[in-house]
Phi, psi and omega in degrees: 000323182297322181296319180289324177298318178298321178296316180296316178296318181296322177299312181292324184298328178302319182279331174297313182291329185273346186288136174227144177267166178234166183273353181272160182228132179175174182307320181295316179292321178296320178299314181298315180293320181297316180293322177298318180297321179295320178296314178301314180298316180298318180295316181294316178294324179295319177299319177297320180301313185288334173294314178295324180300317181293329179270003177066021173271067193275344172290320175295328177299326179292328175297318179295320180300326177298316179296322179295316181296325176300321180289330173295313178301312182303310185295321182291325176288314185296329182288344181297317180196153175301323180301313181293324178300317180290325175301317179296318179299315180296319178298316182296323176295320179301319179297320178299316180299313181299321181292318179293317179297320178295319178298318179296316181298321183277348180228069187294340184261019179300133181293329182252035183300327181299328178296317180289322177298319178295325179294321177300316179297321179296316179293321179297321178294321178295316179300319180298323179301313180292318180296323179297326180297330183247010173070034179245152178268331183223154180283127177295155178277108178248067175293168188290333175294317180297322178297314180297318181296322181300327182251023175061034177241027179298332177296325179290325177293313185288340181253282185296310185298317180293323178294314179298326183296332177302324183279341178276313189265332188215044182301325182292342181268352184291144181293158180298340180296336177273099184281151182298329184259011183292129182283142179237109181303325182287325175293319176301317180301311183297320180296326177280324187283326187305304179300320180298310188286321179292326176293320178295324177296317178297316180300326184297338181294330185243358183283133177237013184273347178060224184295340181269012183292122180291329178295319179297321179294318178296319177304312181298322180293316180292321179300319178296319178296321179298315179299318181291321182289326184264342185078006179260085182275088185257148179268107180247119179274000000 
Protein backbone atom coordinates (compact mmCIF):
# COMPACT_ATOMS: atom_id res chain seq x y z
CA UNK A 1 0.00 0.00 0.00
CA UNK A 2 2.86 2.35 0.85
CA UNK A 3 4.33 2.04 -2.65
CA UNK A 4 1.05 3.05 -4.29
CA UNK A 5 0.60 5.92 -1.84
CA UNK A 6 4.05 7.20 -2.80
CA UNK A 7 3.07 7.03 -6.46
CA UNK A 8 -0.12 9.00 -5.86
CA UNK A 9 1.74 11.66 -3.85
CA UNK A 10 4.50 11.88 -6.46
CA UNK A 11 1.89 12.40 -9.19
CA UNK A 12 0.30 15.26 -7.23
CA UNK A 13 3.65 16.77 -6.22
CA UNK A 14 4.53 17.49 -9.86
CA UNK A 15 1.54 19.83 -10.10
CA UNK A 16 2.17 21.24 -6.64
CA UNK A 17 5.71 22.21 -7.60
CA UNK A 18 4.69 23.60 -10.99
CA UNK A 19 1.75 25.69 -9.77
CA UNK A 20 2.11 29.47 -9.77
CA UNK A 21 -0.37 32.14 -8.72
CA UNK A 22 -1.03 35.39 -10.57
CA UNK A 23 -1.81 38.92 -9.41
CA UNK A 24 -5.10 39.16 -11.33
CA UNK A 25 -8.52 38.31 -9.92
CA UNK A 26 -11.50 36.84 -11.72
CA UNK A 27 -13.45 33.58 -12.11
CA UNK A 28 -10.63 31.87 -14.04
CA UNK A 29 -8.05 32.73 -11.38
CA UNK A 30 -10.45 31.76 -8.58
CA UNK A 31 -11.06 28.41 -10.28
CA UNK A 32 -7.33 27.76 -10.51
CA UNK A 33 -6.74 28.63 -6.85
CA UNK A 34 -9.74 26.63 -5.69
CA UNK A 35 -8.54 23.50 -7.50
CA UNK A 36 -5.04 23.96 -6.13
CA UNK A 37 -6.50 24.23 -2.63
CA UNK A 38 -8.49 21.02 -3.11
CA UNK A 39 -5.35 19.17 -4.22
CA UNK A 40 -3.39 20.46 -1.21
CA UNK A 41 -6.22 19.43 1.11
CA UNK A 42 -6.48 15.95 -0.40
CA UNK A 43 -2.73 15.42 -0.02
CA UNK A 44 -2.66 16.63 3.59
CA UNK A 45 -5.65 14.55 4.63
CA UNK A 46 -4.22 11.53 2.82
CA UNK A 47 -0.96 11.85 4.73
CA UNK A 48 -2.97 12.01 7.97
CA UNK A 49 -4.93 8.92 6.87
CA UNK A 50 -1.80 6.82 6.39
CA UNK A 51 -0.43 7.94 9.76
CA UNK A 52 -3.62 6.69 11.41
CA UNK A 53 -3.48 3.54 9.29
CA UNK A 54 -0.04 2.68 10.66
CA UNK A 55 -1.27 3.15 14.25
CA UNK A 56 -4.36 1.03 13.46
CA UNK A 57 -6.73 3.88 14.34
CA UNK A 58 -8.72 2.99 11.24
CA UNK A 59 -12.11 4.17 12.42
CA UNK A 60 -10.62 7.67 12.65
CA UNK A 61 -9.16 7.02 9.21
CA UNK A 62 -12.65 6.72 7.79
CA UNK A 63 -13.44 10.19 9.08
CA UNK A 64 -10.38 11.46 7.20
CA UNK A 65 -11.44 9.53 4.08
CA UNK A 66 -14.72 11.47 4.10
CA UNK A 67 -12.81 14.76 3.94
CA UNK A 68 -10.68 13.45 1.08
CA UNK A 69 -13.76 12.38 -0.87
CA UNK A 70 -15.25 15.85 -0.38
CA UNK A 71 -12.21 17.33 -2.07
CA UNK A 72 -12.61 14.96 -4.98
CA UNK A 73 -16.23 16.12 -5.39
CA UNK A 74 -15.18 19.78 -5.08
CA UNK A 75 -12.40 19.53 -7.65
CA UNK A 76 -14.48 17.62 -10.17
CA UNK A 77 -17.29 20.18 -10.05
CA UNK A 78 -14.96 23.18 -10.07
CA UNK A 79 -12.99 22.01 -13.11
CA UNK A 80 -16.17 22.08 -15.25
CA UNK A 81 -16.17 25.87 -15.42
CA UNK A 82 -14.91 28.99 -13.62
CA UNK A 83 -18.54 29.95 -12.95
CA UNK A 84 -19.20 26.73 -11.01
CA UNK A 85 -15.95 27.10 -9.09
CA UNK A 86 -17.03 30.56 -7.90
CA UNK A 87 -20.48 29.21 -7.01
CA UNK A 88 -18.80 26.65 -4.74
CA UNK A 89 -16.68 29.35 -3.10
CA UNK A 90 -19.76 31.49 -2.47
CA UNK A 91 -21.64 28.51 -1.05
CA UNK A 92 -18.80 27.69 1.32
CA UNK A 93 -18.72 31.30 2.58
CA UNK A 94 -22.49 31.13 3.00
CA UNK A 95 -22.11 28.05 5.20
CA UNK A 96 -19.62 29.87 7.41
CA UNK A 97 -22.06 32.75 7.82
CA UNK A 98 -24.92 30.42 8.73
CA UNK A 99 -22.83 28.63 11.35
CA UNK A 100 -21.70 31.86 13.00
CA UNK A 101 -25.25 33.26 12.96
CA UNK A 102 -26.58 30.05 14.51
CA UNK A 103 -23.93 30.23 17.24
CA UNK A 104 -24.91 33.83 17.98
CA UNK A 105 -28.61 32.89 18.08
CA UNK A 106 -28.00 30.02 20.49
CA UNK A 107 -25.73 32.10 22.72
CA UNK A 108 -27.42 35.54 22.98
CA UNK A 109 -25.48 36.56 26.11
CA UNK A 110 -22.01 36.17 24.65
CA UNK A 111 -19.73 38.94 26.00
CA UNK A 112 -17.94 39.35 22.64
CA UNK A 113 -20.98 38.99 20.43
CA UNK A 114 -20.11 42.17 18.53
CA UNK A 115 -16.92 40.54 17.29
CA UNK A 116 -18.93 37.70 15.75
CA UNK A 117 -21.51 40.09 14.31
CA UNK A 118 -18.66 41.99 12.64
CA UNK A 119 -17.29 38.72 11.30
CA UNK A 120 -20.64 37.90 9.72
CA UNK A 121 -20.65 41.29 8.01
CA UNK A 122 -17.09 40.73 6.78
CA UNK A 123 -17.99 37.31 5.35
CA UNK A 124 -21.15 38.70 3.72
CA UNK A 125 -19.09 41.39 1.99
CA UNK A 126 -16.63 38.75 0.81
CA UNK A 127 -19.47 36.58 -0.49
CA UNK A 128 -20.89 39.53 -2.44
CA UNK A 129 -17.57 40.06 -4.20
CA UNK A 130 -17.63 36.51 -5.54
CA UNK A 131 -21.32 36.63 -6.45
CA UNK A 132 -20.81 39.90 -8.33
CA UNK A 133 -18.18 38.23 -10.50
CA UNK A 134 -20.73 35.70 -11.75
CA UNK A 135 -23.80 37.93 -11.72
CA UNK A 136 -25.74 36.23 -8.93
CA UNK A 137 -27.64 37.73 -5.99
CA UNK A 138 -27.48 34.67 -3.75
CA UNK A 139 -25.17 31.69 -3.33
CA UNK A 140 -26.61 28.48 -4.82
CA UNK A 141 -27.02 25.48 -2.54
CA UNK A 142 -24.17 23.09 -3.34
CA UNK A 143 -24.61 20.37 -0.73
CA UNK A 144 -22.31 17.37 -1.14
CA UNK A 145 -24.93 15.15 -2.71
CA UNK A 146 -25.52 17.75 -5.42
CA UNK A 147 -21.77 18.01 -6.00
CA UNK A 148 -21.46 14.23 -6.34
CA UNK A 149 -24.49 14.06 -8.63
CA UNK A 150 -23.13 16.83 -10.86
CA UNK A 151 -20.04 14.73 -11.64
CA UNK A 152 -21.90 11.40 -11.84
CA UNK A 153 -20.52 10.15 -8.53
CA UNK A 154 -23.80 9.99 -6.63
CA UNK A 155 -23.16 6.26 -6.17
CA UNK A 156 -19.97 7.18 -4.28
CA UNK A 157 -21.96 9.54 -2.06
CA UNK A 158 -24.65 6.93 -1.32
CA UNK A 159 -22.11 4.23 -0.54
CA UNK A 160 -18.67 5.36 0.60
CA UNK A 161 -19.53 8.88 1.74
CA UNK A 162 -22.52 7.75 3.78
CA UNK A 163 -20.49 4.95 5.36
CA UNK A 164 -17.66 7.30 6.29
CA UNK A 165 -20.19 9.78 7.69
CA UNK A 166 -21.27 7.25 10.33
CA UNK A 167 -17.83 7.59 11.87
CA UNK A 168 -17.97 11.40 11.76
CA UNK A 169 -21.45 12.00 13.16
CA UNK A 170 -22.33 8.92 15.21
CA UNK A 171 -19.21 6.93 15.99
CA UNK A 172 -20.49 6.25 19.49
CA UNK A 173 -23.59 4.57 18.04
CA UNK A 174 -21.70 2.07 15.92
CA UNK A 175 -22.06 -1.56 16.99
CA UNK A 176 -19.18 -3.30 18.71
CA UNK A 177 -18.79 -5.45 15.60
CA UNK A 178 -17.16 -2.44 13.92
CA UNK A 179 -13.69 -2.64 15.44
CA UNK A 180 -11.46 0.40 15.72
CA UNK A 181 -8.70 -1.32 13.77
CA UNK A 182 -10.93 -2.88 11.12
CA UNK A 183 -9.54 -2.26 7.64
CA UNK A 184 -11.80 -0.65 5.06
CA UNK A 185 -10.80 -1.22 1.41
CA UNK A 186 -12.92 1.73 0.26
CA UNK A 187 -11.27 4.12 2.72
CA UNK A 188 -7.88 2.88 1.51
CA UNK A 189 -9.02 3.49 -2.06
CA UNK A 190 -10.13 7.06 -1.35
CA UNK A 191 -6.90 7.88 0.51
CA UNK A 192 -4.88 6.72 -2.50
CA UNK A 193 -7.25 8.19 -5.07
CA UNK A 194 -7.68 11.69 -3.58
CA UNK A 195 -4.25 13.18 -4.34
CA UNK A 196 -4.21 11.54 -7.77
CA UNK A 197 -7.66 12.70 -8.84
CA UNK A 198 -7.52 16.26 -7.50
CA UNK A 199 -4.14 16.74 -9.21
CA UNK A 200 -5.61 15.44 -12.47
CA UNK A 201 -8.51 17.89 -12.11
CA UNK A 202 -6.06 20.77 -11.70
CA UNK A 203 -4.07 19.58 -14.72
CA UNK A 204 -7.22 19.48 -16.85
CA UNK A 205 -7.48 23.29 -16.70
CA UNK A 206 -4.40 23.74 -18.87
CA UNK A 207 -4.18 20.45 -20.78
CA UNK A 208 -4.69 20.69 -24.54
CA UNK A 209 -3.56 17.18 -25.49
CA UNK A 210 -7.01 15.59 -25.33
CA UNK A 211 -7.04 11.81 -25.70
CA UNK A 212 -3.28 11.80 -26.28
CA UNK A 213 -2.46 13.29 -22.88
CA UNK A 214 0.40 11.39 -21.25
CA UNK A 215 -0.75 12.59 -17.81
CA UNK A 216 -4.17 11.04 -18.42
CA UNK A 217 -2.52 7.75 -19.41
CA UNK A 218 -0.39 7.78 -16.27
CA UNK A 219 -3.48 8.59 -14.21
CA UNK A 220 -5.25 5.53 -15.64
CA UNK A 221 -2.32 3.26 -14.84
CA UNK A 222 -2.07 4.43 -11.23
CA UNK A 223 -5.84 4.19 -10.80
CA UNK A 224 -5.73 0.58 -11.95
CA UNK A 225 -2.94 -0.15 -9.46
CA UNK A 226 -4.98 1.46 -6.69
CA UNK A 227 -7.94 -0.78 -7.52
CA UNK A 228 -5.78 -3.89 -7.54
CA UNK A 229 -3.99 -2.97 -4.29
CA UNK A 230 -7.16 -2.18 -2.33
CA UNK A 231 -9.50 -4.71 -3.89
CA UNK A 232 -11.95 -1.85 -4.51
CA UNK A 233 -12.47 -2.16 -8.24
CA UNK A 234 -14.57 0.95 -8.78
CA UNK A 235 -15.62 2.45 -12.09
CA UNK A 236 -14.34 6.04 -12.13
CA UNK A 237 -15.02 8.08 -15.23
